C-alpha positions in Angstrom: 29.6 15.2 -6.8 27.4 15.9 -3.8 24.6 17.1 -5.9 24.9 14.0 -8.0 24.6 11.8 -4.9 21.6 13.8 -3.7 19.8 13.3 -7.0 20.3 9.5 -6.9 19.0 9.4 -3.3 15.9 11.4 -4.4 15.3 9.1 -7.3 15.6 6.0 -4.9 13.0 7.6 -2.6 10.6 8.3 -5.4 11.0 4.7 -6.9 10.5 3.2 -3.4 7.3 5.4 -3.0 5.9 4.4 -6.5 6.4 0.7 -5.6 4.7 1.0 -2.1 1.8 2.8 -3.7 0.7 0.4 -6.2 -3.1 0.1 -6.5 -4.9 -2.7 -4.4 -8.5 -3.6 -4.2 -10.0 -6.0 -1.7 -13.7 -7.1 -1.3 -15.7 -9.7 0.7 -16.8 -13.0 -0.5 -16.4 -14.9 -3.8 -18.6 -12.5 -5.6 -15.9 -9.9 -4.8 -14.0 -11.5 -7.6 -16.2 -9.9 -10.3 -16.6 -6.8 -8.2 -12.7 -6.5 -8.1 -12.5 -6.8 -11.9 -14.6 -3.7 -12.4 -12.8 -1.7 -9.7 -9.5 -2.7 -11.2 -10.6 -1.2 -14.5 -10.7 2.1 -12.7 -7.6 1.7 -10.7 -5.4 0.4 -13.6 -6.1 3.5 -15.5 -4.9 5.8 -12.7 -8.5 6.4 -11.3 -9.6 7.5 -7.9 -10.2 4.9 -5.3 -13.6 6.4 -4.6 -14.7 5.8 -8.2 -13.2 2.3 -8.1 -15.1 1.1 -4.9 -18.5 2.5 -6.3 -18.0 0.9 -9.7 -17.0 -2.4 -8.1 -19.8 -2.9 -5.8 -22.4 -1.7 -8.4 -21.6 -4.9 -10.2 -22.9 -7.0 -7.2 -25.8 -4.7 -6.7 -27.1 -5.4 -10.3 -26.6 -9.1 -10.0 -30.2 -10.7 -9.7 -28.7 -14.0 -8.7 -27.0 -12.6 -5.5 -29.5 -13.2 -2.7 -27.9 -10.7 -0.2 -27.1 -7.5 -2.2 -29.2 -5.3 -4.4 -31.7 -6.7 -6.9 -32.7 -10.2 -6.1 -31.9 -9.6 -2.4 -33.9 -11.7 0.1 -36.8 -9.6 1.3 -37.9 -8.8 4.8 -40.7 -10.5 6.8 -43.3 -8.5 4.9 -41.8 -9.3 1.4 -40.1 -6.0 0.8 -36.4 -5.7 -0.5 -34.8 -2.9 1.6 -31.2 -2.0 0.9 -28.5 -0.2 2.9 -25.2 1.1 1.7 -22.4 3.5 2.6 -19.3 5.1 1.0 -16.4 6.9 2.3 -13.3 8.8 0.6 -9.9 9.7 1.5 -10.7 12.9 3.2 -13.2 11.3 5.7 -16.2 12.5 3.8 -18.9 10.0 3.7 -22.5 9.2 2.7 -25.1 6.6 3.7 -28.6 5.4 2.8 -30.6 2.9 4.9 -34.1 1.1 4.6 -34.0 2.3 0.9 -36.5 0.6 -1.4 -37.1 0.6 -5.3 -33.5 1.8 -6.2 -31.1 -0.4 -8.0 -27.8 1.1 -6.8 -28.0 2.4 -3.1 -24.2 2.8 -3.3 -24.5 5.6 -5.7 -27.4 7.2 -3.8 -25.1 7.2 -0.8 -22.4 9.0 -2.8 -24.9 11.6 -3.8 -25.8 12.0 -0.2 -22.1 12.6 0.5 -21.5 15.0 -2.5 -24.8 16.9 -2.7 -26.0 17.4 0.7 -24.7 18.6 4.2 -25.8 15.2 5.7 -24.3 11.7 6.1 -27.2 9.5 6.3 -30.8 9.3 4.6 -33.3 6.7 5.3 -36.5 5.2 4.2 -39.0 7.3 2.1 -36.7 10.3 2.4 -33.8 8.5 0.9 -36.0 7.2 -1.8 -37.4 10.6 -2.6 -33.9 12.1 -2.8 -32.8 9.4 -5.2 -35.6 10.2 -7.6 -34.7 13.9 -7.3 -31.1 12.9 -8.3 -32.3 11.1 -11.4 -32.4 7.6 -10.2 -35.2 5.4 -11.6 -37.8 3.3 -9.7 -36.9 -0.3 -10.0 -38.8 -3.5 -8.8 -36.0 -5.2 -6.7 -38.2 -8.3 -5.9 -37.2 -11.0 -8.3 -39.3 -14.2 -8.9 -36.5 -16.2 -7.1 -36.5 -13.9 -4.1 -40.3 -13.9 -3.9 -40.4 -17.7 -4.0 -37.9 -17.8 -1.1 -40.0 -15.4 1.0 -43.2 -17.4 0.3 -41.6 -20.6 1.4 -40.2 -18.9 4.6 -43.7 -17.5 5.3 -45.3 -20.8 4.9 -42.9 -22.5 7.2 -43.3 -19.7 9.8 -47.0 -19.1 10.1 -47.0 -19.8 13.7 -45.0 -17.0 15.7 -42.6 -16.3 12.9 -39.2 -15.4 14.1 -36.2 -14.7 12.0 -33.4 -17.5 12.4 -30.1 -16.0 13.4 -27.3 -18.2 12.2 -23.8 -18.4 10.6 -25.2 -17.8 7.1 -27.8 -15.5 5.6 -25.9 -12.2 5.4 -23.3 -11.9 2.8 -22.7 -8.2 2.5 -20.2 -6.9 -0.1 -17.8 -4.5 1.3 -14.7 -3.1 -0.6 -11.7 -1.1 0.2 -9.4 0.3 -2.5 -5.9 2.0 -2.5 -5.0 4.0 -5.7 -1.8 5.1 -7.4 -1.8 8.3 -5.3 -1.8 6.2 -2.1 -5.5 7.3 -1.3 -8.0 5.0 0.2 -11.7 4.7 -0.1 -14.4 2.2 1.0 -18.0 1.0 0.1 -20.4 -1.4 1.6 -23.8 -2.4 0.3 -26.4 -5.1 1.2 -30.0 -6.1 1.3 -29.5 -7.1 5.0 -30.4 -10.2 6.8 -33.0 -12.3 5.1 -36.6 -12.1 6.5 -35.6 -9.4 8.9 -38.2 -7.3 10.8 -39.6 -4.6 8.4 -37.5 -1.6 9.2 -34.5 -3.3 10.6 -31.1 -1.8 9.6 -27.8 -3.5 10.3 -24.3 -2.4 10.4 -23.7 -1.9 6.6 -24.7 1.7 6.3 -23.2 2.8 9.6 -19.9 4.5 9.2 -17.5 2.9 11.7 -19.5 -0.3 11.9 -19.9 -1.9 8.4 -17.0 0.2 6.9 -14.4 2.7 8.0 -11.5 4.4 6.2 -8.7 6.6 7.7 -6.3 7.7 4.9 -3.5 7.9 7.4 -3.8 4.3 8.5 -6.1 2.0 6.3 -9.7 0.9 5.9 -11.7 -2.0 6.9 -15.2 -3.6 6.1 -17.4 -6.1 8.1 -19.7 -8.8 7.0 -22.1 -11.0 8.9 -24.5 -10.6 11.8 -24.7 -6.7 11.9 -26.0 -6.3 15.3 -22.8 -7.9 16.7 -20.7 -5.6 14.6 -22.6 -2.5 15.7 -22.0 -3.3 19.4 -18.2 -2.9 19.0 -18.1 -0.3 16.1 -16.2 -3.1 14.3 -14.6 -1.5 11.3 -13.5 1.5 13.2 -12.0 -0.8 15.9 -10.1 -2.6 13.1 -8.5 0.6 11.7 -7.7 1.9 15.3 -5.9 -1.5 15.9 -3.9 -1.0 12.6 -3.0 2.5 13.9 -1.5 0.9 16.9 0.8 -1.0 14.7 -1.0 -4.3 14.2 -1.1 -6.0 10.7 -4.5 -6.1 9.0 -5.0 -9.9 9.8 -4.1 -9.3 13.5 -6.2 -6.2 13.7 -9.3 -8.2 12.3 -8.4 -11.0 14.7 -8.4 -8.8 17.7 -11.7 -7.1 16.6 -13.3 -10.7 16.4 -12.0 -11.4 20.0 -13.6 -8.2 21.2 -16.9 -9.0 19.4 -16.9 -12.5 21.0 -16.5 -10.9 24.3 -19.6 -8.8 23.8 -21.8 -11.4 22.3 -22.6 -14.6 24.3 -24.3 -16.2 21.2 -21.0 -15.8 19.2 -20.7 -19.5 18.1 -24.2 -19.2 16.5 -23.3 -16.3 14.3 -20.8 -15.3 11.6 -18.9 -12.1 11.5 -15.8 -11.4 9.3 -13.5 -8.4 9.0 -11.4 -7.5 6.0 -8.8 -4.8 6.2 -6.3 -3.0 3.9 -3.6 -0.7 5.2 -1.8 2.3 3.7 1.1 0.1 2.5 -1.2 -2.0 0.5 -1.1 -5.1 2.9 -4.4 -6.9 3.5 -5.8 -9.5 5.7 -9.0 -10.9 7.2 -10.3 -12.8 10.2 -13.8 -14.4 11.1 -15.7 -16.3 13.7 -16.7 -19.3 11.6 -14.7 -21.1 8.8 -15.9 -20.4 5.4 -15.6 -16.6 5.0 -13.7 -15.8 1.8 -12.3 -12.5 0.4 -11.0 -11.3 -3.0 -7.8 -9.2 -3.5 -6.5 -7.7 -6.8 -3.0 -6.2 -7.0 -0.7 -5.7 -10.0 1.7 -8.4 -8.9 -0.6 -11.3 -8.3 -3.8 -10.3 -10.2 -7.2 -11.2 -8.8 -7.2 -13.9 -6.1 -9.6 -15.5 -3.8 -8.6 -16.3 -0.2 -10.1 -18.0 2.9 -10.1 -15.7 5.9 -8.5 -17.1 9.1 -11.1 -18.3 11.5 -11.4 -18.4 15.3 -13.3 -21.7 15.4 -10.9 -23.3 12.9 -8.0 -22.2 15.0 -9.6 -23.6 18.3 -10.4 -26.9 16.4 -6.7 -27.3 15.6 
C-alpha cells in the first residue's frame, strides 16, 4: 500500500513538472508574431530552445521590408548597413557579432562564434571574414527602399548632420524561448539606430545589455535606445530582479525605473524590456506607450500584447 501511494505521488510530481515546462517563446514588436511562428515549429517538435530562437529571428533578418533588422535595415550616416547580433544558450555559452556588413544572418554568425571559437564577440572586418570562412555568402544588404531613406535623410541634413534621438527608429527583435526540457535560450539582432555614426554599436550584441539568459531564473531582451540600455546592463538587471523574486513584468518595470534615473533625457527616448522566467511566465515594460511584444504558448497560441508603459501609467 505504501509503495502504491509513493508511486502515485511520483506520478503527480512528474505530471506537474510536465505542465510547468510547456514550451513558450516571446519576442519583441509586432514582427515577432511571424518570428514566433518559425520558432514554434522547432519547439512544438521537441526542439531545443537555442535552435528555436535562431530560427525565429532569422525570419526577421531576411525580411527586406523591415527597416530595423537585417537586409533592408536603415543604413548609417555613410550609407552602410551594419548589423549586430548575439545568442546565448542554457549553459551560459554565448556568441556575438557587431558592426558586421554584407552578411544576411548575423545571428547565425554569432552562433558560429559561440560554437566554433573560444571567443564571445567578433566585430567589423574580422567578423565578416570569419563568416566567409564558415560558409556564409556575401549579400548586398542595402535595398532600394533603404537607400532612398538614406538619400532623403542626407539631403535634409547637409548642414551639420546629426542623428535624431527619439522614441522611434530602433525596433530590434529580441527573442527568449523555453523548451520542453525546461531550458532557456535567447537571441537578439538588429541593424541599429538609423543614420548612426559609422562604427556605432548599440546594446543588441552585448551580452547582459541587449539580451541575457540564466537557466536557473529566466531571460530578458531589450529594445530601444541602446546607449541607455548599456548604461544599466539592462537585460542582466531584469534577470537579477527576477532572481530576487519579482515577476517578469515587475522586473522589467524596475529596470525601466533604474534606466530613467540614469538618463536625464528619458522622456525623449524609448526603451522596452521583455522577460520570460523559468516557470514560463512573461511580461514587459517600457518608457513610452506603443511597445508591443508577441508570445506563443500551447494554451493560447500566438498573441500580440501591449507592454505596460511608464508614461501611460503617469498619464493615468
